[in-house]
C-alpha positions in Angstrom: -77.9 -14.6 -2.4 -76.0 -13.2 -5.2 -74.7 -9.6 -5.6 -77.3 -9.1 -8.3 -80.1 -10.4 -6.1 -79.1 -8.2 -3.4 -78.8 -5.1 -5.7 -82.3 -5.8 -6.9 -83.7 -6.1 -3.5 -82.1 -2.7 -2.5 -83.5 -1.1 -5.6 -87.0 -2.4 -4.8 -86.7 -1.1 -1.2 -85.7 2.3 -2.6 -88.8 2.2 -4.8 -91.0 1.5 -1.8 -89.4 4.4 0.1 -90.2 6.8 -2.7 -93.8 5.6 -2.7 -94.1 6.0 1.0 -93.0 9.6 1.0 -95.7 10.9 -1.3 -98.9 12.4 -0.2 -100.4 15.8 -0.7 -98.6 17.5 -3.6 -99.8 15.9 -6.9 -96.6 17.2 -8.7 -94.3 15.9 -6.1 -96.3 12.6 -5.9 -95.9 12.1 -9.7 -92.2 12.7 -9.6 -91.7 10.3 -6.6 -93.8 7.7 -8.5 -91.6 8.1 -11.5 -88.5 7.7 -9.3 -90.1 4.5 -7.9 -90.7 3.1 -11.3 -87.1 3.8 -12.5 -85.7 1.9 -9.4 -88.1 -1.0 -10.1 -87.0 -1.1 -13.8 -83.4 -1.1 -12.7 -84.2 -4.0 -10.3 -85.8 -6.0 -13.2 -82.7 -5.3 -15.4 -80.3 -6.5 -12.7 -82.5 -9.7 -12.1 -83.0 -10.6 -15.7 -79.7 -9.6 -17.2 -77.1 -8.9 -14.4 -74.2 -8.6 -16.9 -76.1 -6.7 -19.5 -75.2 -3.3 -20.8 -77.3 -0.2 -21.5 -77.2 1.4 -24.9 -76.4 5.1 -24.9 -79.0 7.2 -26.9 -77.7 8.6 -30.2 -78.2 12.2 -31.2 -77.8 15.6 -29.6 
């Protein structure tokens, strides 16, 4: 297992943890789902392009 594969696995586990803590408060559930999606997206990036870089947004 490479470092990138391991990092992606950890990110996906974190996404699962965020999803498991929801329940009851719709605003909180929406936020935890958003966090889960962010972690999954990061896992996808690490898996598909482990040496890629993020572009910084321009503007204020």
